[in-house]
N, C-alpha and C positions, 0 to 999 in steps of 0.2 A: 562377609555376606554368606548367608545361609543358602544352600541349593534348594530348588523348589522340590517340595514333596507333595504327594497327593493331598495331604491335609492343608497345605498352603495354597492351593489353587483357588482362584476365584473366577466367577462367571459374571459376564456382563450381559444384561438384556438389551437388545437392539430392536428398534421398531420394525415392524413388518415391511418388507420391500427394500430393506437396507442393502442386502446383497445384490439385488438387481440394480439398484442405483450405483453401487460400487463398480459392478461389471460394465455398466454403460459409461461411467466416467473413464474407466480404463481404456475401453474401446475409443472413446472420443480423444484421449490423450495420445493413443497409438495413431489415430488418424491425423492428429496435429503434427506429430513427429514425422509421419510419412510426408506430410505437405512440406515441412521445413526442410527434410533431408532427402526426400524422394523414397519411393517404395522399395524396399530392400528386395521384394519379390520381383521387381522388374529390373533390377540392376544386372549389368553383365556379370556372369559367373566365370568369365575368362574361358568359356567352353570352346570359343571359336579361335582362341589364340593358338598359334603353331607351338609345337613341342620345342623346348630349347635344344640346341645342337649337342 
């Protein structure tokens, strides 16, 4: 396999608004994961646990 060189790069045109749609999809997927697993920002960070002896 030949490594990529500047001459071998290709560009793909994407429709307008594609990035915004991808960002919205990612946000929705993160929200879904939070619903399934609980929001990691709300989980106990063990801040209130006593120090081990």
